[in-house]
C-alpha positions in Angstrom: -21.5 -5.0 94.1 -19.8 -5.7 90.7 -22.8 -6.6 88.6 -21.0 -6.5 85.2 -20.0 -10.1 84.9 -18.1 -9.5 81.6 -15.6 -7.5 83.6 -14.8 -10.3 86.1 -12.3 -13.1 85.9 -11.8 -15.9 88.3 -8.9 -18.2 87.9 -6.3 -20.3 89.8 -2.6 -20.6 89.4 -1.2 -24.2 89.7 1.8 -26.3 88.7 4.6 -28.4 90.0 6.3 -27.3 93.3 8.8 -24.5 92.9 7.7 -23.7 89.4 7.1 -20.0 90.4 3.3 -19.9 90.9 3.6 -17.5 93.8 6.1 -15.4 92.0 3.7 -15.0 89.0 0.9 -14.2 91.5 3.0 -11.5 93.2 4.0 -10.1 89.8 0.3 -9.8 88.8 -0.5 -8.0 92.0 2.3 -5.6 91.5 1.7 -4.9 87.8 -2.0 -4.2 88.6 -1.1 -1.9 91.5 -2.8 -4.1 94.1 0.5 -3.9 96.1 3.1 -1.2 96.3 6.1 -3.4 96.2 6.9 -6.8 94.5 6.6 -9.5 97.2 9.5 -11.9 97.3 9.5 -15.5 98.5 13.1 -15.4 99.9 12.3 -12.3 101.9 9.0 -13.7 103.2 7.1 -10.6 101.9 4.6 -12.3 99.5 0.9 -11.5 99.9 -0.1 -15.1 99.2 2.3 -17.1 101.4 1.4 -15.5 104.8 1.5 -18.4 107.2 4.7 -18.8 109.3 5.3 -22.3 108.0 5.0 -21.2 104.4 7.6 -18.4 105.0 9.9 -20.9 106.7 9.6 -23.5 103.9 9.6 -20.8 101.1 6.7 -22.7 99.5 2.9 -22.7 99.6 1.0 -25.0 101.9 -2.5 -23.5 101.7 -4.5 -22.0 98.9 -4.5 -18.2 99.0 -7.3 -16.0 97.5 -6.2 -12.7 95.9 -7.6 -9.9 93.8 -6.6 -7.0 91.6 -8.0 -4.4 89.1 -6.7 -4.4 85.5 -8.0 -2.1 82.8 -11.4 -1.8 84.4 -11.7 -5.5 85.1 -11.8 -7.3 88.4 -9.4 -10.2 88.7 -9.9 -12.9 91.4 -7.2 -15.6 91.5 -6.2 -18.4 93.8 -2.6 -19.4 94.3 -2.5 -23.1 95.2 0.4 -25.3 96.5 2.4 -27.4 94.1 3.5 -30.2 96.4 1.4 -33.3 96.0 0.9 -33.6 99.8 -1.3 -30.5 99.5 -3.2 -31.4 96.3 -6.5 -31.1 98.2 -6.1 -27.3 98.0 -6.1 -27.5 94.2 -9.2 -29.7 94.2 -10.9 -27.1 96.4 -9.8 -24.1 94.3 -10.8 -25.8 91.0 -14.5 -25.6 92.0 -14.3 -21.8 92.6 -12.8 -20.6 89.3 -13.5 -20.5 85.6 -10.1 -21.2 84.2 -6.6 -22.2 85.2 -3.1 -20.7 84.7 -0.6 -23.5 84.7 2.9 -22.4 85.6 5.8 -24.5 84.2 9.4 -24.2 85.2 11.5 -23.7 82.1 14.4 -25.7 83.8 12.2 -28.7 84.4 9.4 -28.8 81.9 6.3 -30.9 82.5 6.8 -32.6 85.8 4.6 -34.8 88.0 2.9 -31.9 89.7 2.1 -30.5 86.3 0.5 -33.8 85.3 -1.5 -34.1 88.5 -2.8 -30.6 88.2 -3.7 -31.1 84.5 -5.8 -34.2 85.5 -7.8 -32.1 87.9 -8.2 -29.2 85.5 -9.5 -31.5 82.8 -11.8 -33.3 85.3 -13.4 -29.9 86.2 -13.5 -28.9 82.5 -11.5 -25.7 83.0 -9.9 -23.9 80.1 -6.1 -23.4 80.7 -3.3 -21.0 79.9 0.3 -22.1 80.3 3.0 -19.9 81.6 6.6 -21.0 80.8 8.4 -19.3 83.7 12.1 -18.8 84.7 13.3 -18.3 81.2 16.2 -16.2 82.6 17.9 -19.4 83.9 20.8 -20.9 82.0 20.2 -23.5 79.3 16.4 -22.8 79.1 14.7 -23.0 75.8 11.1 -21.8 75.2 10.5 -24.0 72.2 11.8 -27.1 74.0 9.3 -26.7 76.8 6.6 -25.9 74.4 7.2 -29.2 72.7 7.2 -30.9 76.0 3.7 -29.4 76.8 2.5 -30.6 73.4 3.8 -34.1 73.8 2.7 -34.5 77.4 -0.5 -32.5 77.8 -2.0 -31.1 74.6 -1.1 -30.6 71.0 -3.3 -27.5 71.0 -0.8 -25.4 73.1 0.0 -22.3 71.1 2.3 -19.3 72.1 0.3 -16.1 72.6 3.0 -14.2 74.5 6.7 -14.4 74.0 9.9 -12.7 75.1 12.0 -10.9 72.5 15.2 -9.3 73.7 13.9 -9.6 77.2 10.7 -7.7 76.4 7.1 -9.1 76.5 5.4 -9.4 73.1 1.7 -10.2 72.7 1.6 -12.4 69.5 -2.1 -11.4 68.9 -0.9 -7.9 68.2 1.9 -8.9 65.9 0.8 -10.6 62.7 4.3 -11.0 61.5 5.2 -13.2 64.4 5.5 -16.9 63.2 3.2 -18.1 66.0 0.4 -15.8 64.8 -0.2 -18.2 61.9 -0.5 -21.2 64.3 -3.1 -19.4 66.2 -5.2 -18.7 63.1 -4.9 -22.3 61.9 -5.9 -23.7 65.3 -8.9 -21.4 65.6 -10.0 -22.3 62.1 -9.8 -26.0 62.9 -12.1 -25.4 65.9 -15.0 -24.2 63.8 -16.2 -25.9 60.6 -17.6 -22.7 59.0 -14.4 -20.8 59.7 -12.3 -23.6 58.4 -14.1 -23.5 55.1 -13.5 -19.7 54.8 -9.9 -20.1 55.8 -9.3 -22.8 53.2 -10.9 -20.6 50.6 -9.3 -17.2 51.5 -6.2 -18.3 53.5 -7.2 -15.9 56.3 -9.9 -15.1 58.8 -11.7 -11.8 59.1 -10.6 -10.0 62.2 -14.3 -9.4 63.2 -14.7 -13.2 63.3 -11.3 -14.1 64.8 -11.7 -12.9 68.4 -15.1 -14.4 69.1 -13.9 -17.7 67.5 -10.7 -17.5 69.5 -12.5 -17.0 72.8 -14.9 -19.9 71.9 -11.9 -22.2 71.1 -10.2 -21.3 74.5 -13.4 -21.7 76.6 -14.1 -25.1 75.0 -10.5 -26.3 75.6 -9.8 -26.5 71.8 -6.8 -24.2 72.2 -4.4 -23.5 75.1 -2.6 -20.1 75.1 1.1 -20.2 76.1 2.9 -17.2 77.6 6.7 -16.8 78.2 7.8 -15.2 81.5 10.4 -14.5 84.1 8.1 -13.6 86.9 10.7 -12.5 89.4 11.7 -9.7 87.0 8.2 -8.9 85.9 8.9 -10.0 82.3 6.0 -11.5 80.4 3.4 -10.4 83.0 2.0 -7.5 81.0 1.3 -9.9 78.1 -0.1 -12.5 80.5 -2.6 -10.0 81.9 -3.6 -8.7 78.4 -4.2 -12.3 77.1 -6.2 -13.1 80.2 -8.4 -10.1 79.5 -8.6 -10.6 75.7 -9.2 -14.4 75.3 -9.8 -16.2 78.6 -13.4 -16.4 79.7 -15.0 -13.8 81.9 -17.6 -14.9 84.5 -20.3 -14.1 81.8 -18.6 -16.3 79.1 -17.4 -19.2 81.3 -18.7 -22.7 81.0 -21.9 -22.8 83.1 -22.0 -25.0 86.2 -24.3 -28.0 86.0 -26.0 -29.6 88.9 -29.4 -30.9 90.0 -32.5 -29.0 91.3 -35.3 -31.0 92.7 -33.6 -34.1 91.4 -33.6 -32.8 87.8 -30.6 -31.7 85.7 -30.0 -28.0 86.3 -27.8 -25.4 84.6 -26.8 -22.5 86.9 -27.0 -19.2 85.1 -24.2 -16.8 86.1 -26.5 -13.8 86.6 -26.7 -11.4 89.5 -30.5 -11.3 89.2 -31.0 -15.1 89.4 -31.6 -17.0 92.6 -28.7 -17.4 94.9 -26.4 -20.5 94.5 -23.1 -20.3 96.3 -20.7 -23.1 97.4 -18.2 -23.2 100.2 -14.9 -24.6 98.8 -12.6 -23.9 101.7 -12.8 -23.4 105.5 -10.1 -21.8 107.6 -9.8 -21.2 111.3 -8.9 -17.5 111.8 -7.3 -16.5 115.2 -9.5 -13.4 115.3 -12.9 -14.2 113.7 -13.0 -18.0 114.3 -14.2 -20.2 111.5 -14.1 -18.5 108.1 -16.0 -20.1 105.2 -14.6 -19.1 101.8 -17.2 -19.5 98.9 -17.9 -18.8 95.3 -21.1 -17.2 94.2 -22.3 -18.9 91.0 -25.6 -16.9 90.7 -27.6 -14.4 92.6 -26.5 -12.0 95.4 -25.6 -12.0 99.1 -25.6 -9.1 101.5 -23.9 -8.8 104.9 -26.2 -9.6 107.7 -28.7 -11.3 105.3 -30.3 -14.7 105.6 -29.5 -17.8 103.6 -30.4 -21.5 103.6 -27.7 -24.1 103.8 -29.5 -26.6 101.5 -26.9 -29.3 102.0 -27.7 -29.4 105.8 -31.3 -28.2 105.5 -30.7 -25.3 107.9 -31.0 -21.6 107.9 -28.0 -19.4 108.5 -27.6 -15.8 109.4 -24.8 -14.1 107.6 -22.5 -11.9 109.5 -20.1 -9.4 107.8 -19.0 -10.5 104.3 -15.4 -10.1 103.2 -13.2 -10.2 100.1 -9.7 -11.6 100.7 -6.2 -10.5 99.8 -4.1 -13.3 101.3 -4.6 -13.0 105.1 -6.2 -9.5 104.8 -10.0 -9.5 105.1 -11.8 -6.4 103.7 -15.4 -5.9 104.7 -17.9 -5.6 101.8 -21.6 -4.9 101.9 -22.6 -7.5 99.2 -21.3 -10.0 96.7 -22.9 -11.3 93.5 -22.5 -13.9 90.8 -18.8 -14.6 90.0 -17.5 -13.3 93.3 -15.2 -15.2 95.7 -15.8 -14.1 99.2 -15.8 -15.2 102.9 -18.0 -15.1 105.9 -17.4 -15.9 109.5 -19.3 -17.6 112.3 -21.8 -19.7 110.3 -23.0 -22.3 112.8 -23.4 -25.4 110.7 -21.7 -24.7 107.4 -18.6 -26.6 106.2 -16.7 -27.2 103.0 -18.8 -28.3 100.0 -22.0 -27.0 101.5 -24.3 -25.1 99.1 -26.0 -21.8 100.1 -29.3 -20.6 98.5 -31.8 -17.9 99.3 -34.6 -20.4 99.8 -34.9 -24.1 100.6 -34.6 -25.3 97.0 -32.8 -28.6 96.7 -29.8 -27.6 94.6 -27.0 -30.2 94.3 -23.6 -29.8 92.7 -21.2 -32.7 91.9 -19.1 -33.4 95.0 -15.5 -32.3 95.1 -13.4 -35.4 94.5 -10.7 -35.2 97.1 -8.1 -38.0 97.0 -8.2 -40.5 99.8 -5.5 -40.2 102.5 -2.5 -42.4 101.6 -0.4 -42.2 104.8 -1.3 -42.8 108.4 0.4 -42.5 111.8 -0.6 -43.0 115.4 -0.7 -39.9 117.5 -0.6 -39.4 121.3 -0.3 -36.3 123.4 3.0 -35.8 125.2 1.4 -34.4 128.5 -1.9 -34.3 130.3 -2.2 -30.7 129.2 -1.8 -31.8 125.6 -4.4 -34.6 126.1 -7.0 -32.1 127.2 -6.6 -30.0 124.1 -5.9 -32.5 121.4 -9.4 -33.3 120.3 -10.4 -29.7 119.8 -7.2 -29.0 117.8 -7.6 -32.0 115.6 -11.3 -31.1 114.9 -10.3 -27.6 113.8 -7.5 -29.0 111.6 -9.8 -31.5 109.9 -12.4 -28.7 109.2 -9.6 -26.8 107.3 -8.3 -29.7 105.3 -10.5 -32.2 103.5 -7.6 -34.6 102.9 -6.8 -34.8 106.6 -8.7 -37.4 108.6 -8.7 -38.5 112.2 -10.0 -41.8 113.5 -9.7 -44.1 116.5 -9.0 -47.8 116.1 -11.6 -49.6 118.3 -9.3 -52.6 118.8 -5.8 -51.0 119.3 -7.4 -47.9 121.1 -4.9 -45.8 119.1 -5.8 -42.3 117.7 -4.8 -42.3 114.0 -4.2 -39.3 111.7 -4.2 -39.8 108.0 -3.1 -37.5 105.1 -1.5 -37.4 101.7 2.1 -38.1 102.9 4.8 -37.6 105.5 5.2 -33.9 104.7 1.5 -33.3 105.0 1.3 -34.9 108.5 4.5 -33.1 109.5 3.0 -29.7 108.6 -0.3 -30.6 110.5 1.7 -31.6 113.6 3.7 -28.4 113.5 0.6 -26.3 113.1 -1.0 -28.1 116.0 2.0 -27.2 118.2 2.3 -23.5 117.1 -1.4 -22.6 116.6 -3.0 -24.6 119.4 -0.1 -25.3 121.8 -0.6 -29.1 121.5 2.5 -31.3 121.4 2.2 -34.9 120.2 4.2 -37.9 119.4 3.8 -39.7 116.1 4.3 -43.4 115.6 3.6 -46.3 113.2 0.0 -47.5 113.7 -0.5 -50.9 115.4 -2.0 -53.6 113.2 -5.3 -54.9 114.4 -4.4 -58.5 114.4 -7.0 -61.2 115.4 -6.8 -64.8 116.4 -8.8 -67.9 115.3 -8.7 -71.7 115.2 -8.0 -74.1 112.5 -9.8 -77.3 113.6 -12.6 -78.5 115.8 -12.2 -79.8 119.4 -14.4 -80.9 122.3 -13.4 -79.8 125.8 -14.9 -79.5 129.3 -14.7 -76.5 131.6 -15.5 -77.2 135.2 -15.3 -74.6 138.0 -15.7 -76.0 141.5 -14.8 -74.1 144.7 -15.7 -74.8 148.3 -14.3 -72.5 151.0 -16.9 -72.7 153.8 -20.5 -71.7 153.4 -22.0 -71.6 149.9 -19.6 -72.8 147.2 -19.3 -72.2 143.5 -20.1 -74.9 140.9 -20.4 -74.6 137.1 -19.7 -77.3 134.5 -20.0 -77.1 130.7 -18.8 -79.1 127.7 -18.3 -77.2 124.5 -17.4 -78.0 120.9 -15.3 -75.3 119.3 -15.0 -75.2 115.5 -13.7 -72.7 112.9 -16.0 -70.5 110.7 -15.3 -69.0 107.3 -13.5 -65.6 107.3 -16.0 -62.9 108.3 -18.1 -65.4 110.2 -17.3 -63.6 113.5 -19.0 -65.7 116.3 -21.8 -68.1 116.7 -23.1 -69.6 120.0 -25.4 -72.7 119.6 -27.2 -74.2 122.5 -27.4 -78.0 122.1 -27.9 -78.9 125.7 -30.7 -81.6 126.2 -32.3 -83.1 129.2 -31.7 -80.1 131.5 -28.0 -80.9 132.0 -27.6 -77.1 132.5 -30.6 -75.1 133.7 -31.9 -72.7 131.1 -31.1 -69.6 133.2 -27.4 -70.5 133.2 -26.9 -71.0 129.5 -26.6 -67.2 128.8 -23.9 -67.2 131.6 -21.8 -69.7 129.7 -22.1 -67.6 126.6 -21.2 -64.4 128.5 -18.0 -66.1 129.9 -17.0 -67.2 126.5 -17.5 -63.8 124.9 -15.4 -62.2 127.6 -12.6 -64.6 126.9 -12.8 -63.9 123.2 -11.4 -60.4 123.9 -7.9 -61.9 124.4 -6.6 -64.9 122.5 -3.9 -67.2 123.8 -1.2 -66.4 121.3 -0.7 -62.6 121.6 -3.8 -61.4 123.4 -5.7 -60.3 120.2 -9.5 -60.8 119.8 -10.7 -64.2 118.7 -13.0 -64.3 115.7 -14.6 -66.7 113.2 -15.5 -69.5 115.6 -18.6 -71.4 116.5 -19.2 -72.7 120.0 -21.7 -75.5 120.5 -22.7 -75.9 124.1 -23.4 -79.7 124.3 -23.4 -80.8 127.9 -22.7 -79.9 131.5 -23.8 -80.3 135.1 -24.9 -78.2 138.0 -25.4 -78.1 141.8 -28.7 -77.1 143.2 -27.1 -74.8 145.8 -23.6 -73.9 144.6 -24.3 -73.2 140.9 -24.6 -69.5 140.0 -24.4 -67.0 137.1 -20.7 -66.2 137.9 -19.8 -69.9 138.3 -21.0 -70.7 134.8 -19.4 -67.7 133.4 -16.1 -68.9 134.8 -16.7 -72.5 133.5 -17.5 -71.1 130.0 -14.3 -69.1 130.1 -12.2 -72.0 131.2 -13.6 -74.3 128.5 -13.0 -71.7 125.8 -9.4 -71.1 126.7 -8.7 -74.8 126.9 -10.3 -75.2 123.5 -8.1 -72.5 122.0 -5.0 -74.4 123.2 -6.1 -77.6 121.4 -7.7 -76.2 118.2 -4.7 -74.9 116.4 -4.8 -71.2 117.1 -3.4 -68.9 114.5 -3.0 -65.2 114.0 -5.0 -63.3 111.4 -4.0 -60.1 109.7 -6.0 -57.5 107.8 -5.5 -57.7 104.0 -6.2 -54.6 101.8 -7.6 -54.2 98.3 -5.1 -51.9 96.7 -5.4 -50.0 93.4 -2.1 -48.7 92.2 -2.1 -46.2 89.3 1.3 -45.8 87.5 2.7 -45.0 84.1 3.3 -48.2 82.0 7.1 -48.0 82.3 6.9 -48.7 86.1 4.7 -51.9 85.8 7.6 -54.3 86.3 8.9 -52.6 89.4 5.4 -52.3 90.9 4.5 -55.9 90.4 7.9 -57.0 91.8 7.4 -54.8 94.8 3.9 -56.2 95.4 5.4 -59.7 95.6 8.0 -58.4 98.0 5.2 -57.2 100.3 3.6 -60.6 100.5 0.9 -59.3 98.1 -0.9 -60.8 95.1 -1.7 -59.1 91.8 -5.4 -59.7 91.1 -5.7 -57.9 87.8 -4.7 -55.0 85.6 -6.6 -52.3 83.8 -6.0 -49.1 81.9 -6.8 -45.5 83.0 -6.0 -42.9 80.4 -2.2 -43.0 79.8 -1.7 -45.0 83.0 -2.0 -48.6 84.1 -4.0 -49.7 87.2 -2.7 -52.7 89.1 -5.2 -54.3 91.4 -3.7 -56.2 94.3 -4.3 -57.7 97.7 -1.6 -56.7 100.2 -1.4 -57.2 104.0 -1.9 -53.9 105.9 1.4 -54.3 107.8 3.3 -54.0 104.6 1.6 -50.7 103.5 2.4 -48.1 106.2 5.3 -46.7 104.3 4.0 -47.4 100.8 3.1 -43.8 100.0 6.7 -42.7 100.3 8.1 -45.8 98.6 5.7 -45.5 95.6 6.6 -41.8 95.2 10.3 -42.7 95.3 9.9 -45.5 92.7 7.8 -43.5 90.2 9.2 -40.1 90.8 5.9 -39.0 92.2 3.9 -40.2 89.2 2.2 -43.1 91.0 -0.7 -43.0 93.3 -2.8 -45.6 95.1 -5.9 -46.1 97.2 -6.8 -49.0 99.5 -9.8 -50.4 101.3 -10.2 -53.3 103.7 -10.7 -56.6 102.0 -10.5 -59.5 104.5 -8.5 -61.2 107.3 -6.1 -63.9 106.4 -3.7 -66.2 108.3 -0.3 -64.8 109.1 2.6 -66.9 107.9 4.2 -68.9 110.7 7.5 -67.0 110.7 5.8 -63.6 110.7 3.4 -64.8 113.4 6.3 -65.7 115.7 7.7 -62.2 115.3 4.3 -60.6 116.1 3.8 -62.8 119.2 7.3 -62.0 120.4 6.7 -58.3 120.0 3.4 -58.5 121.8 4.9 -60.2 124.8 7.7 -57.7 124.9 5.2 -54.8 124.9 3.2 -56.4 127.7 6.3 -56.8 129.8 7.3 -53.2 129.2 3.7 -52.1 130.2 3.8 -54.2 133.3 7.2 -52.7 134.4 5.8 -49.2 133.7 2.9 -49.8 136.0 5.2 -50.9 138.8 
């Protein structure tokens, strides 16, 4: 076990897609001697991107846990994808580390992926170091990108490592460098006592500088910036030095806060404290099965030891513990505070679960995964696929907290939901390659419903005589609309024994069966009240089934006379965009038959609150991304059902009839 927490670092590498995160990761591994050759994305030889689809796309899809030794220190780092469709990987990794390394492409500057990552980093209160990468490209300018960082993210971004004549220079070790003065000034401003000394003497004593510098970085009062060209290894030496000199070790990092026994609780990063570890990622390994990846915040674990999953309230027996190097799993006897490790074959442990060495009630703030923004219907292509699809989807959802599977009770469709089209495409490809399940994707059906607009009174009479005992049932009902969400009410108003008491439930049963299919397009009928007011019976021929049929006949006749209309689900939609897109967004909402209900502010962004029909939202994730250049996001929840406009209703009814005709032909 590595008990010296001051010699451990745990960090993630994030940024916009194609900014060079994986290249920086590979360069760190190579410089530290963790690998014997520099992995290259184009060759498919990187340690971090090891899945086949990552090699094909030449971009990360999953987070990858890696490690290296540097100057007697143990580095653990997580390379996360930059595409927004896989932002859940960054959310997971942010819980397992003590600081972030944000990689910025010198040809693009601060981009939407940078901003999204920055929001998550700040939410998790992680110190951050910026790497301005790809400075070998034409027309790149370090100072220009530095200014972009200061304008878009933080004014406290200060260069610590620069490139001079293609060589890496650590500013901290070169007092004549102009950026050295900026570092001193920023550090002084972070500490009142130091600021007073600095104003008096014009300098800071070197003995006081480094502790104050580390404090400023860990408290996010200063953000180091390093220049690099990772594919050539330039700037990587300075990056590693600065990580070791000023970024927090496990011992110096901001402590995790949670609750213990319902009381506020600060987790001490000590190997000798009680065990607190949290699973932040689950993967399905083809050889060992389910593999839970976790961060140890305090205490120790040993292979084959016992732990308590306090989230589920169940004991777990640990099998072999591992440390990870991409896909490589290296067995290890034990892990302690600050370590990132993995364990296979836990029975009931999933992502976000907390492991302790006793049944103490420890809670940590939940990881805030974004809600899925894009859905599709899915159906197996063959009977063979149908038999395996549920198992495959269950495994995929256990690996990805932003991927959801559901079944629509009305349309009977299986739905999959994720962060975008790319996300679902990757999921489907993995299902095919890893689990040999082939499926078809489609646009989800809308769960329309039907209702009535005015009250009517009708009779339903079923009389049949064909020799022997006949069938007789007669009922009169009043059908009236209810407010939205009223569902269904059945009221017995029969007097004088016009219908025997034992047949009244039969009438209701017949009506409820008929409610499953309305007369317009066969959708369920809702928001109606049926008053059973009169009827008649025959001593011999009346029966339960006869009154069921009579009730059904009356209800269908009432629907024809009561002004039946279609209802559609309407969603509450919150759209978060930069202010410059407000005009386009509100115009687009109107074009989707939506209504703007209000506006609010959220940091630098504006929030538009709207109500929009679900049928207009299936492609909204892609459309919003296109309009805002990826800077917009949205979430939606069900609000209510509302009447479909007549022209739209005609189209829905026509489509429903067409589908039924096709289904009938297919059956023949």
